[in-house]
N, C-alpha and C positions, 0 to 999 in steps of 0.2 A: 548484626541481627542475631537474636537468639535462635531464629529458625535455621541459621546456617551452622549452628553448633550441635544440634541434636542428631541422634542416630536412629536408623531404622531398627525395628525390633529384629532379633535373630533367634532362631530356635535354640541355638547353643546356649544363649544367656537365659532364655526362658522368661524374658521380661518384655514389656511393651513401652518403649520410651515415648516422650512427647513427639508428635509429628514434626518432621524437619528434613534435614539433609542426610543422605546416605553416603558414608565415606568408608566402606569396608576396606581394610588394609590388604586383604588377600583373598584368594579363592576359598580358602579354608572357612573363613567366616560366613561365606555364602553357601555352604554345603547344603543347608536346609533352606529351601526357597521360602521367601516371604509370600504370604497369600493376600490377594486383593480382590475387590469387586471390579476395579477399573485401573488399568495402567495406561497412561497417556504417553505416547512417544513423541516428544517435541514440546517445548515450552514457549512457543510463540503465542500470538494473540488467540488463535483458535485453541491451541493446546492448553494454555494455562487457564483460560476461561472455562473450558470443558472440565478441567480437573476441579476447579472451585465449585462449579455447578454440581458435579458428581458428588463431592463431599457434602454439599448442602442438601442433596437428596438422600443422604444416608449411606452412600457407597464408600467403602474403604478405598481410598484413591492414592495413587502415586503418579508423579510426573517425571519423566526422564528427559534430561536436557544436557547436551554435551558442551554447549558454549561456556558454561560456568556463570552465566547471567541469564535470567529469565527475560521474556519479551520478544525473543526471536529477532529476525532481521529487522522488522518494523521498529522496535524500540531501540535496538542497539546500533544498527547501521543503515536504517532506512527512514521510515515515516517521521520519527521524532527528531533525530539529529538534523535531518534535512529541513524540517519546518523551523527549527531553531535558527539555522543559517539563513533561510528564506526571510524570516522576520528581521534578523539583524541586518542583513544586506539591504532590505527594504528601508529600514530606518536610515542607513547610510545614504541611500539614493535620495530619500526625502530631504535630508539635511543638505545635500549638494544641489538639488534641483528644484525642490518644492517649497522649502521654507520661505524663500524670498517672495513667492507668490502670495504668501500669507502675511507679509510685512515683517518677517523675522530675519534679521541680519546677523551674520556670524563674522566677527572680526578675526581674521586669520583663516587658515586652511582647515578643512575637515579631513582627517586621516583615519585609515583603517588600522586598528591594532588587532591583527589576525590572531595572535596568541590568546588575547583576552576573549575574542569572539569564539574561538574554538573551546576555550575553557568553560564558557557559559553553556555551550552545547553539551559538553561532556558532563557537566554538573547536572543538567536536566536528565540525562540518560541514567546517571548513577542513582539519582533520587527515585526515578520511576522503577528501575529494576529492583531496588531495595524495597520499594512499596509492594511489589508483587510477592517477594519473599515473605513480607509481613502478612499479606492476605493468605498465603499458603498456611502459615502458622495459625492464623486466626480461624481458618476453616478446617484445619486438620488434614491438610494434604502433605504427603511425604514427597520431598524434593530430592530426586536421585540425580547426582551430577555424573554423567557419563554418556557413552554412546550406546544407545539401545538398538537391539536387533531382534526381530521376531523369530523365536526359536520353536514355536509351535502354536497351535490354536489358543492355548492358554498360558503361554510362557514368553517372557521378554528377557533376553540375556543382555546384561549391561557390562560393558568394559568401563570400569570406574575411572574418573579423572585422577583420583588420588592413588590409583594403583589397585590391581586385583580385579575381580569380577563378581557379579551377583546375578542370581536368577530370581525373577519376580513371577510367581504364579498368580494368575488372575482369571476371573470369569470373562472379562471383556478387555479387548485391546483397542485403543483408538490411535490411528496413525495421523499425526498432525505435524509432519516433518517439514512442511513449508516448501520453499523453492530456493534456487540458487541462480546466480548470474549466468545467462546464456553466453558461452564464449564465441568469439569471432575468430576463426582460424587464421584469417589474413591479417589480424591485428591482435596478437597475444598480449594479454594484460600482465603487467608487473607493477603492482602497487608499491612495492618497496622502492623501486627506482623512481617512481612518480612521473614517468613520461607518458606511458599508456596505462590508464587506470580504469577501473570500473566504478560503480556508484559508491562502493566502500572507500576506495582510494580518493575519490573526489571530495569526500567529507573531511579529509585530513591533510590536504595540501599545505605545505609549509609556507608558501608564498603565493601571491596572486600572479598567475601567468599572464604574460603580455597577450597571448592568443591561445584559444582553446577550440579544438574541433570536437564536436559532439556527434558521434556516430549513432544515429537513431533519433527520430523525431517523435518519440513517445513521451509519456508522462515524466519518467525519470530524467531523461535527457533534457527536456525543456525546463524542468524545475532546477536541476543543478546548473544547467547553462545559464539560467536567469540569475542564480546566485553569483556566479563568477563574472557575468557581464556587468552586474551592478557594482561589483567591487573593482572593476577596471579592465577585465579581459575583453579582447575582441573575439566574440563567439560566433562560430559558423556551425550550423546544424546540417549534417549530411544524412539524407534519408533515401532509402532504396525506392520507396513508393513515391507517387506524384503528389502526396499530401501528408501533412503531419497528423498525428493522432487519428488514424483511420477509423477508429471505433466511434468517434464523435459524429454527431449530426453534421452533414457536409456544410450547410450554411453557417453553422456555428464554428466549425473548424476553419473555414476560410476567413471569417471575421477575426478569429483568434490569431491566426498567422499574421494578418495585417497589423494587429496591435503589437505583436512581438517584434515585427519588422520595424515598426515605428519607434520601438524602444531601442533598436540597434542590433538585434540578432539577425544574422544573415542566414540564408537558406540555400542549400544545393539539393534540390529534390530530384527524384528519378536518377539517383547516382549510387553506385556501389563501390565499396572499398575492396580492391583486388590485391593490395599489398601494403606493407609498412616497413619503414626503416628508421630505427632509433638512432639519433645522433646525439652528440654531446650537448647541444643547445635546444633539442626538440625532436620532433618526429616528422618524417616526410611520408605522406600517404600517396599511394597510387590509386587514382580514381578513374572509373569508366562510367559512361551512361548506362543505366540499367537496361535500356533497350538495345544496347550495342553502339559502338562508335569509338572515336579516338580517345586514348587515355590522356590523363593530365596528372601532374604532381601538385600536391597541396601540403604546405608546411604549417605546423602549429607547435607551440612550445609544449602543450599538453594535449593529449587525446583522451577523451572520455568515451568508452565503449558502453553504450546503453541500448542494446538491441532487444532487450527483453529478459525474461526469467524463465526457468524450466523447473518442473517439479523435482524435489529431492526425494526420490523414491527408489533409487538403485542401491543395491548392496546393503539393504536393511532387512533382508530375509523374506521379502514378499514372494519372490519367484520360487523360492524353495517350498513355500506353503501352497503353491499353485494359484496364487492370486494374480488375476489378469491386470496388465497395464496396457494402455493404448499406445499408439505410435509416438505420442508426445510424452510418454512416461507417466501419465496420470492413472491413478488407481480407479478401476471400474467399481462403482457402488450402485446399490438400489435406492429406492425412495427413502429408506431408513438408514442410509449411509453404511449399509453392510456390504462387505466384499463377498466373494464367492465362498469364503470361510465365515459362517454366520457370527462367530464370536469376535471377528476382527472387523473394525470399522475404519473409515477414513473421512477426513474433512479438509477444508481450506485449499491451499495451493496444490495439495497432493491430488485433488480431484478436479473434474471439469468445472469451468466457471471462471469469472474474473478473479485475478489474484489480488484480492483486497483484504485487509486486516479485519474490517467489520463484517465482511461476508463470512470469513472463517469463524469469527466469534459467534455469529448467528447459527452457523452449522454446528459448532461445538456444543452449544446449549441444546439445540434441537436433537442432536445425536444422543446425548446423554439422557434427555427426557424420554426419548423413544426406547432406550435400553431399559428404562424403569416403567415402561408401559404407559407413558404419558403422551400427549398429542403435541410433539415437537412441530415447529412450523418455520419455514423460510420462504418468503415470497420473492422469487428471483426477479420478478418484474418491478420490484420496488427496492432494489439495491442501488444506492447512489454511488457515483464515482466523482472524485474531485481532483482537479489539477491546481496545486497551490502556488501558481504564479501570481503576478499582480497585473491586471485583475485576475481573480480566480475563475475557473471554469467548473461547472457542476452539472451533472446530468443524471436522470433516472428514467427507466422505461425505454420505449422504442424511439428510434430516430425516424425522420421523415422517409429516408431511403428504405428502412426496414418495413415500414407500413406499406409503402408502395409495392415492395417485393412480395408482401403477404396478401396483397389485394384488398387491404382494409381501407375503406373510405373514411376520411378524417377531416376535421376542421383544424385550422391553424391560426394562432394569434401570437403576435409579437409586440413587445413594448420596449423602446430604447431607454437606457438610463439617462440619456441626454435630455429626456422629457420628465425626469424625476426630480422633484425639488430638493430633496436631501442630497442626491448625487451632485447636483449643480452647486449646492451650497458648500460642499466639502471638496469639490474639485475631483470627483470620481465618476465622471460621466461616460466613460468608455463602456461598451457592452450592451446587452439586451437580455430580456427574458422571452423564451419561446415555449408555447404550450401547444400540445397536440391532443385532440380529443376525438372520440368516436363520433362519426357524423350523425349516427342515429340516436345514440343514447347520451352523448356528450360526456361519457366517462373519460377521465384523463388517462391517456395512454403513454405520454412522454413529456418530460420537462427538461429544458436545456437553458442554462444560464451562463452568461459571461458578465462578470461584474465584481465589484468589491464585496467581500463577504458572501460570495455565491455559495461557498461550502456550508455556511450556516443557513442560508435562505432555502437551500434545497430540502431541508428537513420538513418544512411546511408542506411542500409538494409530496414528499414521500409518505407523510402521515395521511394526506388526502388520498393518495393512490391506495394505501393499505386498506382504507375504509371505503374504497370505491367511489370517491367523490367525483362529481362532474365539475367542469370548468365554471359553470354557473354557481355551484356551491361556494367556491372560493371567491368568485366575483361578488357575491352577495355577503361575504364576511367582512366585517369592519376591520380595517387595518389602521394603525396609529399614523398620524401625520405630524411632522414629516419623517418618513422612514424609507429606506431603500426597498423594504418589502412591499410598499405600495406599487412598485413596478410589477411585482408578481400578481397582485390583484388586477392591475390594469391589463396585463397580458391575458389573464383569464377572462376579463371583460371583452377583450378583442376577439377571443376565441368563441365565446357564447353569444356575443352581440356586437358591441362597439366600445372601444376605449374612450374615456372622457378627455384625457390630457394629451392625446396624440392623434 
C-alpha cells in the first residue's frame, strides 16, 4: 500500500508529506511535535472509523496503533477470522450430514484440509486490513505505527514500532484502545504450546483436537466451540453460572442451549475450574460445583479459556492525567464521551456498554461529531447483538426478564420457524422470533431471534426500533413470500393481534 510508505510531516524537514504511516527512526526526528486536531489511540473498529470520520469533517487526524495492522481485535483475531472459520466449518458439516437430505451423494469421504481453511481465513484478514490502510490514505488520515500513551491533555507520546519515539500535539484525544482477554488464574493460557488457549489461540490450532473443553458459555466460547465441534472435536462447555449466555432472554437462551446440545455440544453448568495440569497429550482440569461440593477431574486435549474480555486501559497514561476508571477498568465519560479531562474522550470497549464492534463504531462517529459541535447520536436501546453459530441468535432491546424487573407491562408474540414456508423448504426450521412491545402504546421494546440468518434479519427490527415502530407497524408491512423474514412479520402479528400461520 502507498499509505504504508509515506511519512508524517516533521518540523525539522519543514514539509508536509502525503498522509500515511509514521516511521520516525529516532527521538531526534520527533523533537518538534506534530500538531493535529484529533489523535485517536487505537486502530480497531471504533478507532479507525472515528479517525476517518474526523478527517471527513475537516479535522487533521492521526490514528496510533501498535499491532502493525489496522482493524483491532475484531478484524485480526476476533470477529472476522472466527466468522471465516464458522462458515467453512458449516460447509463441512453440511457436506457430511445435510447433502444427502437434498439428494446429493458424495462418492468417497469428505475431509478437512485445515491448512487451506486457515489460509482462506488469513487471506480475508489481510485484504480487509489493507483496505483500511487504503481508506486512511483516501481520507487523509496519518497512520502512526506504535504504542500510544497519553502524556498530557493535548499530547500523545508514541513509542514507534520501527524504533524511536514521537510526540503528537493535538486539540482532542480519543481513547479507543479496546479490550483484551480476561485471564483465568486457575487455567493460565499458553497459545504457543497450544494446550490451553484463548480465542486467539483457538483460531490457529494446527490440528483438530479429539476433545476440547471450553471454559465459559458466552458468545466467544460457543462460536469457537461450534467450529471445532463441526470439524470433529468432542466439545464440552464448562460454565460457572446455571445458564449459557446470561444476557440473552431466558426463553431464547434455553431454546438455544437445546439446539446446541442436539448438535452434540455437552454442557457442565454451575461448575467452576479450580485448577489445571498440562500433560503431554492434553490438559486435566480440576472442577467443582459453583455452589460447593465434591471436586472432579476432567480431561481434554485442548482447553479454550473464554470467560470474557476486559478493557485495555491500564498503563496508557490515563491515571497520570487524573482520568477516572471504574472497578472494571472502564473509562468514565459523560454524554459527549468526554472524560474528566475535557480534551480527552473515550469510546468502545474502553467505556461502559456491550463490547461490540458496531457499538464502538457508532460511538466513534458520534464522539467526533460532538467534538465538531454536531448532534452525535447513539441509541443504546437499539444496538443489536449476534451469536454466529448455526442457527444464529440475534437480539436488540430489552429481555422479558428486564421488563419485568423494570415493572413495564408488555405484550409478547412469538412465531416458530417450523411454521415458516421458506425455512421448511430449505431445511432450516429450528428457532423462533420473539417480539416484546409496550402494553399501552405497542412500541417495540425487545426483539429476540434464533434462526438461520438471524443476524441479517435483526436489522429490520433495529430500524423499526430506531424510528419508534409498533409491532402493528411491522405486522402491516408487506414481506416477500417465501422468505424467512415472514416469521418476523408473523411474530409482530402475534404481538399486536394474532398470527395467521401458527
